[in-house]
Each structure stands twice: as structure tokens, then as C-alpha cells.
Backbone as JSON Lines, residues from 0, in Angstrom:
{"i":0,"aa":"X","n":[0.85,-1.17,0.0],"ca":[0.0,0.0,0.0],"c":[0.9,1.24,0.0]}
{"i":1,"aa":"X","n":[0.51,2.22,-0.78],"ca":[1.26,3.47,-0.86],"c":[0.34,4.63,-0.5]}
{"i":2,"aa":"X","n":[0.85,5.58,0.28],"ca":[0.07,6.73,0.74],"c":[0.64,8.0,0.11]}
{"i":3,"aa":"X","n":[-0.25,8.83,-0.43],"ca":[0.17,10.11,-1.01],"c":[-0.71,11.21,-0.43]}
{"i":4,"aa":"X","n":[-0.09,12.32,-0.03],"ca":[-0.83,13.48,0.48],"c":[-0.64,14.62,-0.51]}
{"i":5,"aa":"X","n":[-1.73,15.13,-1.06],"ca":[-1.66,16.25,-1.98],"c":[-1.55,17.53,-1.15]}
{"i":6,"aa":"X","n":[-0.35,18.06,-1.07],"ca":[-0.09,19.25,-0.24],"c":[-0.82,20.49,-0.75]}
{"i":7,"aa":"X","n":[-1.18,20.5,-2.05],"ca":[-1.92,21.64,-2.6],"c":[-3.39,21.61,-2.2]}
{"i":8,"aa":"X","n":[-3.88,20.45,-1.78],"ca":[-5.28,20.29,-1.41],"c":[-5.48,20.31,0.11]}
{"i":9,"aa":"X","n":[-4.51,19.8,0.84],"ca":[-4.61,19.69,2.3],"c":[-4.91,21.05,2.94]}
{"i":10,"aa":"X","n":[-5.87,21.05,3.88],"ca":[-6.21,22.29,4.59],"c":[-5.79,22.24,6.06]}
{"i":11,"aa":"X","n":[-5.17,21.13,6.47],"ca":[-4.68,21.01,7.84],"c":[-5.77,20.73,8.87]}
{"i":12,"aa":"X","n":[-6.83,20.05,8.46],"ca":[-7.92,19.74,9.4],"c":[-7.47,18.78,10.5]}
{"i":13,"aa":"X","n":[-6.49,17.93,10.19],"ca":[-5.93,17.04,11.19],"c":[-6.7,15.76,11.45]}
{"i":14,"aa":"X","n":[-7.73,15.49,10.66],"ca":[-8.51,14.28,10.86],"c":[-7.67,13.02,10.66]}
{"i":15,"aa":"X","n":[-6.75,13.05,9.72],"ca":[-5.9,11.89,9.46],"c":[-5.05,11.57,10.69]}
{"i":16,"aa":"X","n":[-4.49,12.59,11.31],"ca":[-3.65,12.39,12.49],"c":[-4.46,11.89,13.68]}
{"i":17,"aa":"X","n":[-5.72,12.27,13.74],"ca":[-6.59,11.77,14.81],"c":[-6.95,10.3,14.61]}
{"i":18,"aa":"X","n":[-7.21,9.93,13.36],"ca":[-7.64,8.57,13.05],"c":[-6.47,7.59,13.04]}
{"i":19,"aa":"X","n":[-5.34,8.0,12.48],"ca":[-4.17,7.11,12.37],"c":[-2.91,7.84,12.85]}
{"i":20,"aa":"X","n":[-2.8,8.06,14.16],"ca":[-1.66,8.82,14.68],"c":[-0.31,8.12,14.53]}
{"i":21,"aa":"X","n":[-0.32,6.83,14.21],"ca":[0.92,6.12,13.96],"c":[1.44,6.3,12.56]}
{"i":22,"aa":"X","n":[0.66,6.98,11.71],"ca":[1.02,7.17,10.3],"c":[1.14,8.65,9.96]}
{"i":23,"aa":"X","n":[0.18,9.45,10.42],"ca":[0.11,10.86,10.05],"c":[0.43,11.78,11.24]}
{"i":24,"aa":"X","n":[0.98,12.93,10.92],"ca":[1.17,14.0,11.88],"c":[0.96,15.3,11.12]}
{"i":25,"aa":"X","n":[1.16,16.42,11.79],"ca":[1.04,17.71,11.12],"c":[2.38,18.42,11.21]}
{"i":26,"aa":"X","n":[2.76,19.07,10.1],"ca":[4.04,19.78,10.07],"c":[3.92,21.11,10.82]}
{"i":27,"aa":"X","n":[4.98,21.88,10.8],"ca":[5.01,23.15,11.53],"c":[3.95,24.14,11.07]}
{"i":28,"aa":"X","n":[3.47,23.98,9.84],"ca":[2.43,24.86,9.31],"c":[1.03,24.3,9.53]}
{"i":29,"aa":"X","n":[0.95,23.11,10.14],"ca":[-0.35,22.51,10.43],"c":[-0.88,21.58,9.36]}
{"i":30,"aa":"X","n":[-0.1,21.34,8.31],"ca":[-0.55,20.48,7.22],"c":[-0.13,19.03,7.45]}
{"i":31,"aa":"X","n":[-0.89,18.12,6.89],"ca":[-0.64,16.7,7.07],"c":[0.68,16.27,6.45]}
{"i":32,"aa":"X","n":[1.34,15.37,7.16],"ca":[2.57,14.77,6.66],"c":[2.66,13.36,7.23]}
{"i":33,"aa":"X","n":[3.41,12.52,6.56],"ca":[3.6,11.15,7.03],"c":[4.73,11.09,8.03]}
{"i":34,"aa":"X","n":[4.57,10.25,9.02],"ca":[5.66,10.01,9.96],"c":[6.75,9.22,9.24]}
{"i":35,"aa":"X","n":[8.0,9.37,9.63],"ca":[9.09,8.62,9.0],"c":[8.81,7.11,9.04]}
{"i":36,"aa":"X","n":[8.99,6.46,7.92],"ca":[8.77,5.03,7.82],"c":[7.34,4.61,7.57]}
{"i":37,"aa":"X","n":[6.42,5.56,7.52],"ca":[4.99,5.23,7.37],"c":[4.5,5.32,5.94]}
{"i":38,"aa":"X","n":[5.36,5.69,4.99],"ca":[4.9,5.94,3.63],"c":[4.35,4.7,2.92]}
{"i":39,"aa":"X","n":[4.65,3.52,3.42],"ca":[4.12,2.32,2.78],"c":[2.9,1.75,3.49]}
{"i":40,"aa":"X","n":[2.37,2.48,4.44],"ca":[1.06,2.21,5.02],"c":[0.78,0.85,5.61]}
{"i":41,"aa":"X","n":[1.45,0.46,6.66],"ca":[1.15,-0.8,7.3],"c":[-0.01,-0.74,8.29]}
{"i":42,"aa":"X","n":[-0.43,0.44,8.68],"ca":[-1.49,0.62,9.67],"c":[-2.86,0.36,9.04]}
{"i":43,"aa":"X","n":[-3.7,-0.47,9.67],"ca":[-5.01,-0.76,9.1],"c":[-5.96,0.45,9.08]}
{"i":44,"aa":"X","n":[-5.63,1.52,9.82],"ca":[-6.5,2.7,9.86],"c":[-6.2,3.71,8.75]}
{"i":45,"aa":"X","n":[-5.23,3.41,7.89],"ca":[-4.85,4.36,6.84],"c":[-6.02,4.69,5.92]}
{"i":46,"aa":"X","n":[-6.74,3.67,5.48],"ca":[-7.88,3.92,4.57],"c":[-8.97,4.73,5.27]}
{"i":47,"aa":"X","n":[-9.2,4.47,6.53],"ca":[-10.19,5.24,7.29],"c":[-9.74,6.7,7.41]}
{"i":48,"aa":"X","n":[-8.45,6.9,7.62],"ca":[-7.91,8.27,7.71],"c":[-8.1,9.0,6.38]}
{"i":49,"aa":"X","n":[-7.9,8.3,5.28],"ca":[-8.12,8.92,3.96],"c":[-9.58,9.29,3.77]}
{"i":50,"aa":"X","n":[-10.48,8.42,4.23],"ca":[-11.93,8.72,4.13],"c":[-12.32,9.89,5.03]}
{"i":51,"aa":"X","n":[-11.63,10.05,6.15],"ca":[-11.95,11.11,7.1],"c":[-11.49,12.49,6.62]}
{"i":52,"aa":"X","n":[-10.59,12.54,5.65],"ca":[-10.09,13.83,5.16],"c":[-11.22,14.61,4.5]}
{"i":53,"aa":"X","n":[-11.54,15.81,4.99],"ca":[-12.67,16.56,4.45],"c":[-12.46,17.08,3.03]}
{"i":54,"aa":"X","n":[-11.22,17.09,2.54],"ca":[-10.96,17.58,1.19],"c":[-10.34,16.51,0.28]}
{"i":55,"aa":"X","n":[-10.33,15.26,0.75],"ca":[-9.82,14.13,-0.03],"c":[-8.39,14.35,-0.52]}
{"i":56,"aa":"X","n":[-7.54,14.85,0.38],"ca":[-6.14,15.11,0.02],"c":[-5.26,13.87,0.12]}
{"i":57,"aa":"X","n":[-5.79,12.78,0.68],"ca":[-5.0,11.57,0.88],"c":[-5.44,10.49,-0.1]}
{"i":58,"aa":"X","n":[-4.47,9.91,-0.8],"ca":[-4.73,8.83,-1.73],"c":[-3.99,7.6,-1.22]}
{"i":59,"aa":"X","n":[-4.7,6.48,-1.15],"ca":[-4.11,5.22,-0.75],"c":[-4.24,4.28,-1.93]}
{"i":60,"aa":"X","n":[-3.12,3.72,-2.38],"ca":[-3.15,2.81,-3.52],"c":[-2.37,1.54,-3.18]}
{"i":61,"aa":"X","n":[-2.72,0.49,-3.87],"ca":[-2.02,-0.78,-3.69],"c":[-0.72,-0.73,-4.5]}
{"i":62,"aa":"X","n":[0.33,-1.23,-3.9],"ca":[1.59,-1.32,-4.63],"c":[1.62,-2.63,-5.39]}
{"i":63,"aa":"X","n":[2.13,-2.58,-6.58],"ca":[2.2,-3.77,-7.43],"c":[3.64,-4.27,-7.39]}
{"i":64,"aa":"X","n":[3.79,-5.55,-7.2],"ca":[5.15,-6.06,-7.24],"c":[5.28,-7.14,-6.3]}
């Protein structure tokens, strides 16, 4: 699984960090960012965090390989 955050869309609502705090955090400006090592999405709450984003800035896709 691969996680992508569209920084141009993110409004810093923080719902992702509330739902999956082991994957998402907020940077110094309040926008969503991935925690180090979390970019490949091992947490089962990642998809729920993407659904919780009010502006759909998070994309979760399956990795092929």
C-alpha cells in the first residue's frame, strides 16, 4: 500500500492524524505529513484516515510487485 498526500489540497484539518496517529502527523504549518517510515502504510487505519479527510487530500493505492 502506498500513501500520497496532496499538499496543494490539504487544509490542515488534522482528521488523518486523529484517526491514524501512527502514520500521520502535522508539520510546523499545520498540514498533514507522514511520519518517517509510514509511507508504505502498514497501519489498518490508513484507509479510514483517507476517508476522514474533508478535502480528499489523501490517496491510498495498492503497490504492485
